[in-house]
C-alpha positions as CSV (number, residue, x, y, z in Angstrom):
1,X,214.5,-9.7,-64.5
2,X,210.7,-9.6,-64.2
3,X,208.8,-12.1,-62.5
4,X,206.2,-13.8,-64.8
5,X,203.2,-15.2,-63.4
6,X,201.2,-17.8,-64.8
7,X,198.4,-16.9,-67.5
8,X,196.6,-19.4,-68.6
9,X,194.2,-18.7,-71.5
10,X,191.0,-20.9,-73.3
11,X,192.0,-22.1,-76.7
12,X,192.6,-19.0,-78.9
13,X,190.3,-17.8,-80.4
14,X,187.2,-19.4,-78.9
15,X,184.3,-17.3,-78.5
16,X,183.7,-18.4,-74.9
17,X,185.9,-19.0,-72.1
18,X,185.9,-22.8,-71.2
19,X,183.0,-22.5,-68.9
20,X,181.5,-20.4,-71.4
21,X,182.6,-21.4,-74.5
22,X,182.8,-19.5,-78.0
23,X,186.3,-19.7,-79.9
24,X,188.4,-17.4,-82.4
25,X,187.6,-16.2,-85.8
26,X,189.1,-16.5,-89.4
27,X,188.4,-15.8,-92.8
28,X,185.6,-17.3,-95.2
29,X,184.9,-17.7,-98.6
30,X,182.4,-16.2,-100.7
31,X,178.6,-16.5,-101.9
32,X,177.0,-13.7,-103.5
33,X,175.3,-12.8,-100.2
34,X,173.2,-9.6,-100.6
35,X,175.2,-6.6,-99.2
36,X,174.0,-5.0,-96.5
37,X,173.6,-0.9,-95.9
38,X,176.8,0.2,-94.9
39,X,179.2,0.6,-97.7
40,X,183.1,2.0,-98.0
41,X,181.7,5.4,-98.6
42,X,179.4,5.3,-95.6
43,X,181.9,3.8,-93.2
44,X,184.3,6.6,-94.3
45,X,182.8,9.4,-94.6
46,X,184.6,12.6,-93.4
47,X,187.5,10.6,-93.6
48,X,190.7,11.5,-95.7
49,X,190.8,9.8,-98.6
50,X,194.4,9.1,-98.7
51,X,194.6,8.0,-95.1
52,X,192.5,4.9,-96.2
53,X,193.7,1.9,-97.2
54,X,193.6,0.9,-100.9
55,X,191.8,-2.1,-101.9
56,X,195.1,-4.1,-103.1
57,X,194.4,-6.8,-105.6
58,X,196.6,-10.0,-104.0
59,X,199.1,-9.9,-106.9
60,X,199.3,-6.1,-106.1
61,X,200.2,-7.0,-102.5
62,X,202.5,-9.6,-103.3
63,X,204.4,-7.1,-105.1
64,X,204.6,-4.8,-102.1
65,X,205.7,-7.9,-100.2
66,X,208.5,-8.5,-102.5
67,X,209.8,-5.0,-102.6
68,X,209.7,-4.9,-98.9
69,X,211.6,-8.3,-98.9
70,X,214.2,-6.9,-101.5
71,X,215.0,-3.8,-99.2
72,X,214.7,-5.3,-95.8
73,X,218.6,-5.5,-95.3
74,X,218.8,-1.5,-95.5
75,X,215.5,-1.2,-93.6
76,X,217.3,-3.1,-90.7
77,X,220.1,-0.8,-91.2
78,X,218.2,2.3,-90.9
79,X,216.7,1.2,-88.0
80,X,220.1,0.3,-86.2
81,X,219.6,-3.6,-86.1
82,X,222.6,-5.4,-85.2
83,X,224.5,-7.4,-87.8
84,X,223.0,-10.4,-86.5
85,X,219.4,-9.1,-86.5
86,X,217.8,-9.6,-89.6
87,X,213.8,-8.7,-90.9
88,X,211.4,-11.4,-92.1
89,X,208.2,-9.3,-93.8
90,X,204.7,-10.4,-92.8
91,X,202.3,-8.1,-94.3
92,X,202.2,-5.0,-96.4
93,X,198.9,-2.3,-96.0
94,X,199.2,0.7,-98.2
95,X,196.8,3.9,-98.1
96,X,195.7,5.6,-100.9
97,X,197.9,8.3,-100.9
98,X,200.8,6.3,-101.0
99,X,201.8,5.3,-97.2
100,X,202.8,1.9,-97.0
101,X,202.9,0.1,-93.4
102,X,204.8,-2.5,-93.4
103,X,204.9,-5.6,-90.5
104,X,208.1,-7.0,-90.1
105,X,209.1,-10.2,-87.8
106,X,213.0,-10.0,-86.5
107,X,215.4,-12.9,-86.0
108,X,218.5,-12.8,-84.1
109,X,221.6,-15.1,-85.1
110,X,218.8,-17.3,-87.0
111,X,216.6,-17.6,-84.0
112,X,212.7,-16.2,-84.1
113,X,212.5,-13.2,-81.7
114,X,209.3,-13.1,-80.0
115,X,208.0,-9.9,-79.3
116,X,210.3,-8.3,-81.9
117,X,207.7,-7.6,-84.4
118,X,207.3,-4.0,-85.6
119,X,205.5,-2.0,-88.1
120,X,207.1,0.8,-90.4
121,X,205.6,3.5,-91.8
122,X,207.3,4.6,-95.2
123,X,206.0,8.0,-97.0
124,X,204.9,7.5,-100.7
125,X,208.5,8.8,-101.9
126,X,209.8,5.8,-99.5
127,X,210.7,8.0,-96.3
128,X,210.4,6.2,-93.0
129,X,208.1,8.3,-91.3
130,X,207.3,6.3,-87.9
131,X,208.3,2.9,-86.6
132,X,205.8,1.4,-84.0
133,X,207.8,-1.9,-81.6
134,X,206.2,-4.5,-79.8
135,X,209.3,-3.9,-77.6
136,X,210.9,-0.8,-76.7
137,X,214.2,-2.7,-75.7
138,X,217.1,-1.5,-77.9
139,X,219.2,-3.1,-80.6
140,X,222.4,-3.0,-77.7
141,X,220.5,-4.8,-75.0
142,X,219.5,-7.6,-77.9
143,X,222.9,-7.9,-79.0
144,X,224.2,-9.0,-75.4
145,X,221.7,-12.2,-75.3
146,X,223.7,-15.2,-75.3
147,X,222.4,-17.5,-77.9
148,X,223.5,-20.6,-76.0
149,X,221.6,-23.0,-73.9
150,X,222.4,-24.6,-70.5
151,X,218.6,-26.1,-70.4
152,X,218.5,-29.2,-72.8
153,X,215.2,-28.9,-74.8
154,X,213.7,-32.6,-73.2
155,X,213.5,-30.4,-69.6
156,X,211.5,-27.9,-71.6
157,X,208.9,-30.2,-73.6
158,X,208.7,-32.5,-69.9
159,X,207.6,-28.9,-68.7
160,X,204.8,-28.0,-71.7
161,X,203.5,-31.7,-71.6
162,X,202.5,-31.4,-68.0
163,X,201.0,-27.9,-68.3
164,X,198.9,-29.4,-71.3
165,X,198.0,-32.2,-69.3
166,X,196.4,-29.6,-66.5
167,X,194.1,-28.7,-69.6
168,X,193.2,-31.5,-70.9
169,X,195.5,-33.2,-72.8
170,X,196.3,-36.6,-73.3
171,X,199.4,-36.1,-75.5
172,X,202.6,-37.7,-74.4
173,X,204.8,-35.9,-76.9
174,X,204.8,-32.2,-78.1
175,X,203.2,-31.5,-81.7
176,X,205.8,-29.4,-82.2
177,X,209.5,-30.3,-80.6
178,X,210.6,-27.3,-78.8
179,X,212.6,-24.6,-80.7
180,X,214.9,-22.2,-79.5
181,X,213.7,-18.5,-79.8
182,X,214.5,-14.9,-78.4
183,X,212.1,-13.9,-75.8
184,X,211.0,-10.3,-75.4
185,X,207.6,-10.0,-75.4
186,X,208.0,-8.8,-71.9
187,X,210.8,-6.9,-72.1
188,X,214.8,-7.8,-71.2
189,X,215.4,-10.3,-74.5
190,X,216.3,-13.8,-73.1
191,X,217.1,-17.3,-74.7
192,X,214.4,-19.6,-74.5
193,X,212.9,-22.7,-75.6
194,X,209.2,-22.5,-77.2
195,X,207.1,-26.0,-77.2
196,X,203.8,-26.3,-78.6
197,X,201.6,-29.5,-77.3
198,X,198.4,-30.5,-79.2
199,X,195.6,-32.8,-78.6
200,X,192.3,-31.5,-76.9
201,X,191.2,-29.5,-74.0
202,X,188.7,-30.6,-71.5
203,X,185.9,-29.3,-73.1
204,X,186.5,-30.9,-76.6
205,X,188.2,-27.8,-77.6
206,X,191.6,-28.6,-79.9
207,X,194.7,-27.8,-77.9
208,X,197.5,-25.8,-79.3
209,X,199.0,-24.6,-76.0
210,X,202.5,-22.7,-76.7
211,X,204.9,-22.8,-73.5
212,X,207.9,-20.3,-73.2
213,X,210.9,-22.1,-71.2
214,X,214.2,-20.0,-69.8
215,X,217.1,-21.6,-71.8
216,X,219.2,-20.4,-68.8
217,X,217.2,-21.7,-66.0
218,X,214.3,-24.2,-67.3
219,X,211.8,-21.7,-65.6
220,X,208.1,-21.3,-67.2
221,X,208.3,-17.5,-68.8
222,X,205.1,-17.7,-70.5
223,X,201.8,-20.1,-72.0
224,X,199.4,-19.3,-74.4
225,X,196.7,-21.2,-76.2
226,X,196.6,-20.3,-80.2
227,X,193.2,-22.0,-81.2
228,X,191.4,-18.0,-82.7
229,X,174.7,-18.8,-105.9
230,X,172.9,-21.5,-104.3
231,X,169.9,-21.1,-101.9
232,X,170.3,-21.2,-98.1
233,X,167.6,-21.7,-95.4
234,X,169.4,-20.8,-92.4
235,X,168.1,-21.4,-88.6
236,X,169.6,-17.9,-87.9
237,X,169.4,-15.5,-90.6
238,X,166.3,-16.8,-92.9
239,X,166.4,-17.5,-97.0
240,X,170.0,-16.2,-98.4
241,X,172.0,-16.5,-101.1
242,X,174.7,-18.2,-100.9
243,X,178.1,-18.4,-103.5
244,X,178.3,-22.2,-104.8
245,X,180.2,-24.5,-107.4
246,X,178.5,-25.2,-110.7
247,X,178.4,-28.8,-109.1
248,X,176.4,-27.9,-106.3
249,X,179.1,-28.2,-103.1
250,X,179.4,-25.4,-100.6
251,X,182.2,-24.1,-102.2
252,X,182.3,-20.4,-102.9
253,X,183.9,-19.6,-105.9
254,X,183.7,-15.8,-105.6
255,X,185.2,-15.8,-102.3
256,X,188.6,-17.3,-102.3
257,X,186.9,-20.9,-102.7
258,X,186.0,-20.8,-99.3
259,X,184.3,-24.5,-98.1
260,X,182.1,-25.9,-96.1
261,X,182.7,-29.3,-94.4
262,X,180.7,-31.5,-92.4
263,X,182.5,-33.2,-89.8
264,X,179.6,-34.9,-88.9
265,X,180.2,-35.1,-84.8
266,X,184.0,-36.1,-85.2
267,X,186.9,-34.0,-83.5
268,X,189.8,-34.1,-86.2
269,X,190.2,-33.7,-90.1
270,X,188.5,-32.1,-92.9
271,X,185.3,-33.9,-93.1
272,X,183.1,-34.5,-96.0
273,X,182.5,-31.6,-98.2
274,X,178.7,-30.8,-98.6
275,X,177.4,-31.4,-101.8
276,X,173.8,-32.5,-103.8
277,X,172.4,-32.6,-106.8
278,X,170.4,-29.4,-106.0
279,X,171.6,-25.9,-104.8
280,X,169.1,-25.6,-102.0
281,X,170.6,-25.9,-98.7
282,X,169.1,-26.7,-95.4
283,X,165.6,-26.1,-94.1
284,X,165.6,-24.0,-91.6
285,X,166.0,-26.4,-88.8
286,X,168.9,-27.7,-86.8
287,X,167.6,-31.4,-87.3
288,X,169.0,-30.7,-91.1
289,X,172.6,-31.1,-91.2
290,X,172.6,-29.0,-94.1
291,X,170.9,-25.5,-92.1
292,X,174.4,-25.1,-89.8
293,X,176.0,-25.6,-93.2
294,X,174.0,-22.5,-94.4
295,X,174.5,-20.3,-91.5
296,X,178.3,-20.9,-91.4
297,X,178.8,-20.4,-95.0
298,X,176.9,-17.3,-95.2
299,X,178.6,-15.6,-92.6
300,X,181.9,-16.3,-94.1
301,X,180.3,-14.6,-97.2
302,X,179.2,-11.6,-95.6
303,X,182.2,-11.5,-93.7
304,X,184.4,-11.6,-97.0
305,X,182.4,-8.7,-98.2
306,X,182.4,-6.6,-95.6
307,X,186.4,-6.5,-95.2
308,X,186.8,-6.2,-99.0
309,X,183.9,-3.5,-99.5
310,X,184.3,-1.7,-96.5
311,X,188.1,-2.3,-95.6
312,X,189.4,-3.0,-98.9
313,X,190.8,-6.2,-97.7
314,X,190.6,-8.8,-100.2
315,X,190.4,-12.2,-97.6
316,X,191.7,-12.4,-94.6
317,X,195.2,-12.5,-95.0
318,X,194.8,-10.0,-98.2
319,X,195.7,-12.6,-100.6
320,X,192.5,-13.5,-102.1
321,X,192.4,-16.8,-100.3
322,X,189.5,-18.1,-98.9
323,X,189.4,-20.4,-95.2
324,X,187.4,-23.0,-94.7
325,X,184.4,-23.8,-92.6
326,X,183.7,-27.0,-90.3
327,X,180.5,-27.4,-88.9
328,X,179.0,-30.0,-86.8
329,X,182.3,-30.9,-84.5
330,X,182.1,-33.3,-81.6
331,X,178.9,-34.2,-79.3
332,X,177.2,-31.4,-77.3
333,X,180.4,-29.3,-78.2
334,X,178.9,-25.4,-76.8
335,X,182.0,-23.5,-78.7
336,X,183.3,-22.2,-82.0
337,X,186.7,-21.9,-83.0
338,X,189.7,-20.4,-85.2
339,X,192.6,-22.3,-86.0
340,X,195.5,-20.6,-87.4
341,X,197.0,-23.8,-88.3
342,X,194.4,-25.0,-90.5
343,X,193.4,-21.6,-91.6
344,X,189.5,-22.7,-90.7
345,X,186.7,-22.0,-88.4
346,X,184.8,-25.0,-86.5
347,X,181.5,-25.2,-84.9
348,X,179.8,-27.2,-82.3
349,X,176.0,-27.9,-82.3
350,X,175.5,-26.5,-78.6
351,X,174.3,-28.4,-75.9
352,X,172.1,-31.1,-76.8
353,X,173.1,-30.4,-80.2
354,X,170.0,-28.1,-80.9
355,X,172.0,-24.4,-81.1
356,X,174.4,-24.7,-83.6
357,X,177.3,-21.8,-82.7
358,X,176.6,-20.7,-86.4
359,X,175.2,-17.2,-86.0
360,X,176.4,-14.4,-88.1
361,X,178.5,-12.7,-85.6
362,X,179.9,-15.7,-84.1
363,X,181.3,-16.4,-88.0
364,X,182.3,-12.9,-88.5
365,X,184.2,-13.1,-84.8
366,X,186.1,-16.1,-85.5
367,X,187.1,-14.7,-88.9
368,X,188.4,-11.9,-87.6
369,X,190.9,-13.7,-85.3
370,X,191.9,-15.0,-88.7
371,X,193.0,-11.0,-89.3
372,X,194.5,-10.3,-85.9
373,X,196.9,-13.3,-86.4
374,X,197.4,-12.1,-90.0
375,X,198.2,-8.1,-88.9
376,X,198.9,-7.2,-85.5
377,X,199.2,-10.9,-84.2
378,X,197.7,-9.8,-80.8
379,X,199.3,-12.5,-78.1
380,X,196.3,-14.3,-76.6
381,X,196.8,-13.9,-73.1
382,X,197.0,-10.7,-70.7
383,X,196.0,-7.1,-72.2
384,X,196.5,-8.0,-75.7
385,X,194.9,-11.2,-75.1
386,X,191.5,-9.1,-74.2
387,X,192.1,-6.8,-77.1
388,X,192.7,-9.8,-79.7
389,X,189.0,-10.7,-78.5
390,X,187.7,-7.8,-78.4
391,X,188.8,-7.0,-82.2
392,X,186.8,-9.9,-82.9
393,X,183.8,-8.6,-81.1
394,X,183.8,-5.1,-82.5
395,X,184.4,-6.5,-86.2
396,X,181.9,-9.1,-85.7
397,X,179.3,-6.3,-84.4
398,X,180.1,-4.0,-87.9
399,X,179.8,-7.0,-90.2
400,X,176.1,-7.8,-88.6
401,X,175.1,-4.0,-89.0
402,X,177.0,-4.4,-92.7
403,X,174.8,-7.5,-93.7
404,X,171.5,-5.4,-92.6
405,X,169.7,-8.8,-92.7
406,X,166.2,-8.7,-91.2
407,X,166.0,-12.1,-89.5
408,X,169.6,-11.0,-87.6
409,X,169.6,-7.0,-87.2
410,X,172.6,-5.2,-86.3
411,X,173.1,-4.8,-82.5
412,X,175.6,-4.5,-79.8
413,X,175.1,-7.9,-78.1
414,X,177.3,-11.0,-79.3
415,X,175.8,-14.1,-79.5
416,X,172.4,-13.5,-79.3
417,X,170.9,-15.9,-81.4
418,X,172.8,-19.4,-80.0
419,X,171.2,-19.1,-76.5
420,X,174.0,-19.8,-75.2
421,X,172.8,-19.1,-71.4
422,X,169.9,-21.2,-72.3
423,X,167.5,-18.3,-71.0
424,X,167.5,-16.4,-74.6
425,X,170.5,-13.9,-73.6
426,X,173.4,-12.8,-75.3
427,X,176.7,-14.1,-74.5
428,X,178.0,-10.8,-74.1
429,X,176.8,-7.1,-73.7
430,X,179.1,-4.0,-75.5
431,X,177.0,-1.0,-73.5
432,X,177.3,-2.2,-70.2
433,X,180.2,-5.6,-70.6
434,X,179.8,-6.3,-66.9
435,X,175.8,-7.1,-67.5
436,X,176.9,-11.1,-68.5
437,X,178.2,-11.4,-65.1
438,X,181.9,-11.6,-65.8
439,X,183.0,-9.1,-68.2
440,X,184.9,-5.9,-66.9
441,X,183.2,-2.6,-67.8
442,X,186.5,-0.4,-67.3
443,X,190.4,-1.0,-67.4
444,X,192.1,-1.6,-64.1
445,X,195.7,-2.2,-63.0
446,X,194.9,-6.0,-62.9
447,X,192.8,-6.6,-65.9
448,X,195.4,-8.6,-67.8
449,X,195.2,-11.4,-65.2
450,X,191.5,-12.2,-65.9
451,X,190.3,-14.5,-68.5
452,X,190.6,-12.7,-72.1
453,X,187.1,-13.5,-72.6
454,X,186.0,-10.8,-69.9
455,X,189.0,-8.7,-70.4
456,X,187.7,-8.0,-73.6
457,X,185.1,-5.9,-71.8
458,X,186.7,-2.4,-71.7
459,X,187.6,-2.5,-75.3
460,X,184.1,-3.5,-76.4
461,X,182.5,-0.8,-74.3
462,X,184.9,1.7,-75.9
463,X,183.9,0.7,-78.9
464,X,180.4,1.3,-77.9
465,X,180.9,4.6,-76.3
466,X,182.5,6.0,-79.5
467,X,180.2,4.7,-81.9
468,X,176.6,5.7,-80.0
469,X,177.8,7.4,-76.9
470,X,176.4,7.1,-73.2
471,X,173.6,6.9,-71.8
472,X,170.0,5.4,-72.8
473,X,168.8,4.5,-76.2
474,X,167.4,2.4,-78.6
475,X,169.1,1.2,-81.7
476,X,166.8,-1.5,-84.3
477,X,164.7,-2.3,-81.0
478,X,167.3,-3.0,-78.6
479,X,167.5,-0.6,-75.6
480,X,171.0,0.2,-74.2
481,X,172.3,2.4,-71.3
482,X,175.7,2.7,-71.2
483,X,177.8,4.3,-67.9
484,X,181.2,5.9,-68.1
485,X,184.0,4.8,-65.4
486,X,184.3,8.7,-64.5
487,X,181.0,9.9,-64.7
488,X,181.1,12.3,-67.7
489,X,179.3,11.8,-71.1
490,X,180.7,11.0,-74.5
491,X,179.0,11.7,-77.8
492,X,179.3,9.1,-80.4
493,X,180.6,9.3,-84.0
494,X,178.7,6.6,-85.5
495,X,179.7,3.0,-85.8
496,X,181.2,3.1,-89.1
497,X,183.7,5.6,-88.2
498,X,184.4,3.8,-85.2
499,X,184.8,0.6,-87.1
500,X,187.5,2.2,-89.7
501,X,189.5,3.8,-86.7
502,X,189.9,0.7,-85.2
503,X,190.7,-1.4,-88.3
504,X,193.5,1.2,-89.3
505,X,194.9,1.0,-85.3
506,X,194.8,-2.9,-85.6
507,X,196.7,-2.9,-89.3
508,X,199.0,-0.2,-89.1
509,X,199.9,0.6,-85.2
510,X,199.1,-2.5,-83.3
511,X,201.8,-5.3,-82.7
512,X,201.8,-8.4,-80.8
513,X,202.2,-6.8,-77.2
514,X,199.7,-3.9,-77.4
515,X,198.4,-3.4,-74.3
516,X,194.8,-1.0,-73.3
517,X,197.5,2.2,-72.8
518,X,198.7,1.4,-76.3
519,X,195.9,0.6,-78.2
520,X,194.9,3.9,-76.9
521,X,197.5,5.5,-78.4
522,X,197.3,3.6,-81.6
523,X,193.7,4.0,-82.2
524,X,194.5,8.2,-81.4
525,X,196.9,8.5,-84.4
526,X,194.5,6.7,-86.7
527,X,191.8,9.2,-85.9
528,X,194.5,11.8,-86.6
529,X,195.4,10.5,-90.1
530,X,191.9,9.8,-91.0
531,X,190.0,13.0,-89.6
532,X,192.5,15.4,-88.2
533,X,194.3,16.0,-84.5
534,X,191.8,18.9,-84.1
535,X,188.6,16.9,-85.3
536,X,186.0,15.9,-83.4
537,X,186.6,12.6,-84.4
538,X,190.0,12.4,-82.2
539,X,188.5,14.0,-79.1
540,X,185.8,11.6,-79.4
541,X,188.5,8.6,-79.3
542,X,190.2,10.4,-76.0
543,X,186.8,10.9,-74.3
544,X,185.5,7.2,-75.2
545,X,189.0,6.0,-73.4
546,X,188.6,8.4,-70.6
547,X,185.5,6.5,-70.3
548,X,186.6,3.1,-69.7
549,X,189.1,4.6,-67.3
550,X,192.2,4.6,-70.1
551,X,193.8,8.3,-70.1
552,X,192.5,11.8,-69.8
553,X,189.5,13.4,-71.5
554,X,190.1,15.4,-74.7
555,X,189.6,18.6,-72.2
556,X,192.2,17.4,-69.8
557,X,189.7,15.4,-67.8
558,X,187.7,17.9,-65.6
559,X,184.1,18.8,-66.1
560,X,184.0,21.8,-68.1
561,X,183.5,25.0,-66.0
562,X,183.5,23.3,-62.8
563,X,185.5,22.0,-60.0
564,X,189.0,23.7,-58.8
565,X,192.2,22.3,-59.8
566,X,195.3,22.2,-57.3
567,X,198.3,21.3,-60.2
568,X,202.1,20.6,-59.2
569,X,204.3,20.8,-62.5
570,X,207.8,20.6,-60.8
571,X,209.6,17.5,-62.5
572,X,210.7,14.2,-60.5
573,X,213.2,12.1,-61.2
574,X,212.5,8.7,-60.5
575,X,215.2,6.3,-59.9
576,X,215.5,2.9,-61.5
577,X,214.7,0.1,-59.3
578,X,215.1,3.0,-56.5
579,X,213.3,3.9,-53.6
580,X,210.0,5.8,-54.1
581,X,209.7,9.5,-54.8
582,X,207.1,12.4,-54.6
583,X,205.7,15.1,-56.2
584,X,203.4,17.3,-53.5
585,X,200.0,19.6,-54.3
586,X,199.2,21.6,-51.1
587,X,195.2,22.1,-51.3
588,X,193.6,25.0,-49.4
589,X,190.0,27.0,-49.1
590,X,188.4,24.0,-49.8
591,X,185.5,23.0,-47.6
592,X,185.0,20.0,-46.0
593,X,186.2,16.3,-47.4
594,X,187.8,15.5,-50.5
595,X,184.7,14.4,-53.0
596,X,184.1,10.4,-53.9
597,X,185.0,11.4,-57.2
598,X,188.5,12.9,-56.9
599,X,190.2,13.4,-60.5
600,X,193.8,12.7,-59.9
601,X,195.7,13.7,-63.5
602,X,199.0,12.1,-63.7
603,X,201.8,12.8,-66.4
604,X,205.0,10.6,-66.2
605,X,207.5,9.8,-68.9
606,X,208.8,6.6,-68.5
607,X,210.1,3.9,-70.8
608,X,208.8,0.9,-69.5
609,X,205.4,2.1,-67.5
610,X,205.2,-1.6,-66.1
611,X,207.7,-1.1,-63.8
612,X,205.6,1.8,-61.9
613,X,203.7,1.4,-58.8
614,X,201.4,4.8,-58.1
615,X,199.6,6.0,-55.1
616,X,198.2,8.6,-54.4
617,X,198.5,9.7,-50.5
618,X,196.2,11.8,-48.7
619,X,197.3,14.7,-46.0
620,X,196.3,12.4,-43.1
621,X,198.7,9.2,-44.7
622,X,195.9,7.3,-46.1
623,X,197.1,5.6,-49.0
624,X,194.9,5.0,-52.5
625,X,196.6,2.7,-55.2
626,X,196.2,4.1,-58.5
627,X,198.4,1.6,-60.4
628,X,200.2,-1.7,-59.7
629,X,203.1,-2.9,-61.6
630,X,202.8,-5.6,-64.5
631,X,205.0,-7.4,-66.9
632,X,202.9,-7.0,-69.5
633,X,201.7,-3.3,-69.0
634,X,204.7,-3.1,-71.6
635,X,204.0,0.1,-73.1
636,X,206.1,3.7,-72.6
637,X,204.6,6.3,-70.0
638,X,201.6,7.4,-68.0
639,X,199.1,9.8,-69.2
640,X,195.8,9.7,-67.6
641,X,193.2,10.6,-65.4
642,X,192.5,8.4,-61.8
643,X,189.2,8.6,-59.8
644,X,189.2,7.9,-56.4
645,X,186.7,8.0,-53.5
646,X,188.3,10.4,-51.2
647,X,185.5,11.4,-49.1
648,X,186.6,9.8,-45.9
649,X,189.3,12.6,-45.2
650,X,190.0,16.4,-45.2
651,X,190.1,18.2,-48.5
652,X,192.8,20.5,-46.8
653,X,196.6,19.8,-46.6
654,X,199.4,18.2,-48.5
655,X,198.5,15.3,-51.2
656,X,201.4,13.6,-52.6
657,X,201.9,11.5,-55.9
658,X,203.9,9.0,-54.7
659,X,206.0,7.0,-57.3
660,X,208.4,3.7,-57.0
661,X,210.0,1.6,-60.4
662,X,210.4,-1.8,-58.4
663,X,212.1,-3.4,-61.4
664,X,215.6,-2.5,-63.0
665,X,216.8,-1.2,-66.9
666,X,214.3,1.3,-67.1
667,X,214.0,5.3,-65.9
668,X,211.4,8.2,-66.1
669,X,210.2,11.2,-64.4
670,X,207.0,12.7,-62.8
671,X,206.0,15.6,-65.5
672,X,203.0,16.6,-63.2
673,X,200.2,15.8,-61.5
674,X,197.0,17.7,-60.7
675,X,193.6,17.3,-58.1
676,X,190.2,18.1,-59.2
677,X,188.0,19.0,-56.7
């Protein structure tokens, strides 16, 4: 059994971490917002038309879901699921060439299987072409799970309430009583309880803490938070056109009837729908309650239009239904959040109630949390949580450029308008995330233990590199200078193509447990379908990931035309939960010590890479840790290039790649490893 470390994330989808503050995004309604410069044609220039998502009407999408539901039993049989396993259709995306991507949840003996979600890709003729699973566990393993609990539900509820109290909740009973589930989001399936506790966290953010308790031992397995045509005179976007109802309410009848409500500093309920006898809203100042509403309403409209016009998705869930917005939440509340349970976005007024968190990129960030919840459903903890947060930042950036608003021009800064730090600096930077003092620029083996708002940094950095490339440049008056972890340059392909690749991966490749390695695999697959596997775009995706220490460069990870490569291609079996094994390379003819940026190319096939501890051992015995084991690292295989500073040891001699499988249940082998001097 893999032990499970505690990981606590702040409210699902908050824009900021508890200390920093901003929450998750959702969908929003419609106003006749002025379209920006980005169009579907611009965003998909050069892409294969057939691989692009078809713009489905809500009724067309509903029909596809009905068709999938009617054939789900046959699909389960084709996939080799057991007699007690059933599929539940959650979402369907169809490409222009008729390829259909159907997203399923799974049940076992009527119990939800958390981490059992999967995506089935079928051709126009109905033939299954690929299956992407959140867990690689076989159905035979799932069949062996005992569904009889040894622990009483009351024990699980007590545990969950105690954990929620640590976050500030004063609840004395669970909002959702413990329910039996099969927990396999981290590998081996086991019977568990899922308990949900509400209330408020210490900073005033609503609490929706999900706690997973082992139904056999009572131990905590996991926990995560689940809280991701009038005239408007806005504070951040100038004077804009808003979609309103004929009766002069902030109801966007053209975008799923999205509504904007005034909580008037309350922290519960819907509040009061903004209404008046004219169709002019706000005066551009925070003192006027309508101003924040105009900003939020406008942000929802632009985000709706972006997803519909560029990616063919009508509404957050693709069903044409608008979410709603709530402004003036709490008092001096320095955050914003998306709550999937109400299908709504909520905004505080900031410190001193002087800076409402209703800027365009904040609204798009929160609404995108809703898109993620309706598609990949990335668990809001560990590496998947960082990717969830990054997805909201990535798409918020795309929306800001799409809107093309002269009062808030597009940039690669997050929250630059809301003055969250009190000194005019933005909340996050995509070109070099570490500039905020907490976010990470590149992936490393322990990043799943970092708060999701900071572990999102590498994916944000990847998107910037893929869009604009590395090095110094000025875009819309903002100076950027983006480094790479391997010191090699990356050439960008343009933001529109980068966003198209990310969105396709999110909606057709990512699952609830996708980590950084799997995100690389998914975006490469999406780029291959859109532009071809020999395209400039495909190679740029590989290079941008390598630029944040995920995987190898498109040319194999070495400086073109430089360096001497020493390689071992003799396969070495890795025993399951056994002793460490090594693959050796004999380095000769190199003068002096090894370089300070020694490239270590690793090619390992393994059914659960999180089991592996990988070290490089120098000729003098000095050991460099390349990868730690991690229960959240659920992808298969290790095919990447690491960089180590080995300048303290002599280059010549026998170097060893040392690999140990520290958990049971999975096997693999070292295919090859190489050193570039």
